[in-house]
C-alpha positions in Angstrom: 0.0 0.0 0.0 1.4 3.4 -1.0 0.8 6.3 1.4 0.9 9.9 0.0 4.1 11.8 0.7 2.2 14.5 2.6 0.4 12.3 5.1 3.8 11.0 6.1 5.8 14.1 5.8 3.4 16.6 7.2 3.4 15.5 10.8 4.3 17.9 13.5 6.9 17.5 16.2 8.3 20.5 18.2 10.2 22.7 15.6 10.5 20.1 12.9 7.9 19.5 10.2 8.7 16.0 8.8 7.5 15.8 5.9 -26.8 28.7 14.6 -25.9 32.0 13.6 -26.2 34.6 16.2 -24.3 33.3 19.2 -22.9 30.4 21.1 -24.5 27.3 22.6 -23.7 23.9 23.9 -23.5 20.9 21.6 -26.0 18.0 21.9 -25.0 15.1 24.0 -26.1 11.9 22.2 -25.6 8.5 23.6 -22.0 7.3 23.5 -20.7 4.5 21.3 -17.2 3.0 21.6 -14.4 3.3 19.1 -12.4 0.1 19.4 -9.5 -1.6 17.5 -10.6 -4.7 15.7 -8.1 -6.7 17.9 -7.6 -6.6 21.6 -4.1 -5.2 21.6 -2.7 -2.6 19.3 0.7 -4.2 19.1 -0.9 -7.1 17.1 -1.1 -4.8 14.1 1.7 -2.4 14.8 3.6 -1.3 11.7 1.3 -3.1 9.3 0.9 0.1 7.2 4.2 0.7 5.2 5.4 4.3 5.6 8.6 6.2 5.3 9.7 9.8 5.6 10.5 11.4 2.3 11.3 15.0 3.4 11.7 17.0 6.6 11.0 20.7 6.7 12.4 22.8 9.6 10.1 25.4 11.0 10.6 27.9 13.9 9.9 26.9 17.5 6.3 27.0 18.6 3.6 24.9 20.1 2.9 23.3 16.7 -0.5 21.8 17.0 -2.9 21.1 14.0 -2.2 21.3 10.3 -4.3 22.4 7.3 -3.5 22.3 3.6 -5.0 25.1 1.5 -4.0 23.6 -1.9 -0.6 25.2 -1.8 0.6 26.0 1.7 0.5 24.2 5.0 -1.0 26.1 7.8 0.5 25.4 11.3 -1.7 26.1 14.4 0.5 27.3 17.2 -1.5 26.7 20.4 -1.1 29.0 23.4 -0.8 32.6 22.3 0.6 31.7 18.9 -0.3 32.9 15.4 -1.2 30.6 12.6 1.7 30.2 10.2 1.5 29.5 6.4 4.4 27.4 5.4 5.8 26.9 1.9 7.3 23.5 2.1 9.2 23.9 -1.2 10.9 27.1 0.0 11.0 25.7 3.5 9.9 29.0 5.1 6.9 30.7 6.8 5.5 33.0 4.2 2.6 34.5 6.1 0.9 34.6 9.5 -2.7 34.9 10.7 -3.9 36.1 14.1 -6.4 33.5 15.4 -9.7 34.3 17.2 -9.0 32.4 20.4 -6.1 32.0 22.9 -5.1 28.4 22.1 -5.7 27.3 18.5 -5.6 23.6 18.1 -7.1 22.6 14.7 -8.6 24.1 11.5 -10.5 22.7 8.6 -12.2 24.2 5.5 -16.0 24.3 5.3 -15.7 24.5 1.5 -17.5 27.8 1.3 -14.8 30.3 2.1 -15.2 29.7 5.9 -13.4 27.4 8.3 -14.0 25.6 11.5 -11.4 26.2 14.2 -11.0 24.4 17.6 -9.7 26.3 20.6 -8.4 24.4 23.6 -8.6 27.1 26.2 -12.0 28.4 25.2 -13.4 24.9 24.8 -15.2 26.0 21.6 -15.5 25.3 17.9 -15.4 28.6 16.0 -16.8 29.2 12.5 -14.3 31.7 11.1 -13.3 33.5 7.9 -10.0 35.2 7.0 -9.0 38.3 5.1 -5.3 38.8 4.8 -3.7 38.3 8.1 -7.0 38.9 10.0 -9.4 36.2 11.2 -12.9 36.9 12.4 -15.5 34.6 14.0 -19.1 34.3 12.6 -20.2 32.3 15.7 -18.9 29.7 18.1 -20.3 26.5 19.7 -19.2 25.3 23.2 -18.0 21.8 23.8 -17.3 22.4 27.5 -16.3 20.7 29.7 -14.5 18.9 26.9 -11.3 20.3 25.3 -11.4 20.1 21.5 -8.3 19.2 19.6 -8.2 17.8 16.0 -10.9 18.7 13.5 -11.6 17.7 9.9 -14.4 18.1 7.4 -15.0 15.3 5.0 -17.5 17.1 2.8 -20.4 15.3 4.6 -19.4 15.1 8.3 -17.3 17.1 10.7 -15.2 15.1 13.0 -13.6 16.5 16.2 -11.4 14.9 18.8 -12.1 15.9 22.4 -10.4 15.3 25.8 -12.5 15.5 29.0 -10.6 15.5 32.2 -11.9 14.3 35.5 -10.9 12.7 38.8 -11.0 9.3 37.3 -8.7 10.4 34.5 -9.1 11.7 31.0 -11.7 10.4 28.5 -11.1 10.8 24.8 -14.0 11.1 22.3 -14.6 11.4 18.6 -17.6 13.6 17.7 -19.4 13.2 14.4 -21.3 16.4 13.4 -23.1 17.9 10.4 -22.5 21.2 8.8 -24.6 23.0 11.4 -22.5 21.5 14.3 -25.3 19.1 15.3 -23.7 16.0 16.9 -25.0 12.8 15.4 -22.7 10.4 17.3 -20.2 10.5 20.0 -17.6 7.8 20.3 -15.4 7.1 23.3 -11.9 6.4 21.9 -10.4 3.3 23.4 -7.0 1.8 22.6 -5.6 5.1 21.2 -3.5 6.9 23.8 -3.9 10.7 23.8 -5.4 11.1 20.3 -4.5 14.5 19.0 -5.3 15.5 15.4 -7.1 14.3 12.3 -6.7 14.0 8.5 -9.1 12.8 5.8 -7.8 11.2 2.6 -11.2 11.0 0.9 -12.0 7.6 2.3 -10.4 7.1 5.7 -9.7 9.1 8.8 -6.2 9.3 10.2 -5.7 10.0 13.9 -2.4 10.9 15.5 -1.4 9.6 19.0 0.7 12.2 20.8 1.7 9.7 23.5 2.6 6.6 21.4 3.9 8.3 18.2 1.5 6.2 16.1 -0.8 7.3 13.3 -4.1 5.3 13.1 -6.2 4.6 10.1 -10.0 4.7 10.9 -12.9 3.4 8.9 -15.5 6.2 9.1 -18.4 3.7 8.5 -17.6 1.0 11.0 -15.5 3.3 13.2 -12.9 0.6 13.7 -9.1 0.9 13.6 -7.8 -0.7 10.5 -4.1 -0.3 11.3 -1.3 2.2 12.0 2.2 3.2 11.3 5.0 4.7 13.5 5.3 8.4 13.2 8.8 9.8 12.4 8.1 12.6 14.9 8.2 12.4 18.7 5.2 13.9 20.5 3.3 13.7 17.2 0.5 16.2 16.8 -0.7 17.7 13.5 -1.3 15.7 10.4 -2.7 16.7 7.0 -3.5 15.0 3.6 -2.8 16.9 0.4 -4.8 14.7 -2.0 
């Protein structure tokens, strides 16, 4: 199986890039389902997806959270107090910056109509935003509190969001499946993937990074089962993006 260069190369680690309207409101809380690997232990299928690093692109130091591909440039979300960078991977440089709407930008995905969805960790919100030059403005936002939203990706039919919910019994991880109006259809508790971070969509499958284990998981969006994974070349793996 051949994996696109970009899904392998565009994975974040520290400072290296290896290659509704009218206000806020809480999301619905549907009954939970469980997202489980098809086998009991992940190590049984570890490394079953061939992958290799074809290019590494150095970028400045920052928080380096989610990634977004606009057709030409890779956008890097920079978490706590950081701007969004637009990176030209051929020139290997940051060519533009955008000031985000919230204090801790995690992920961003295109809505396909000139607007974007953006997750903010500190605000515990999903923002619907638009950009003009280096300025970003919010049309509205939706709270996911008490959950902390991380990765987000739009497939053209569904919006998927990874959330972390911290409590005295530990942290629970979920995958939310929403429509274009941010209505939650299903909510899956993620089991067997340690500290899931960000999402990519290749047109057929979801890909989820594990910050803790340095693994990138392939998810079937229909059965919501884990089909396999590969080892990330980046330690503390966060952002991932597919360029088509």
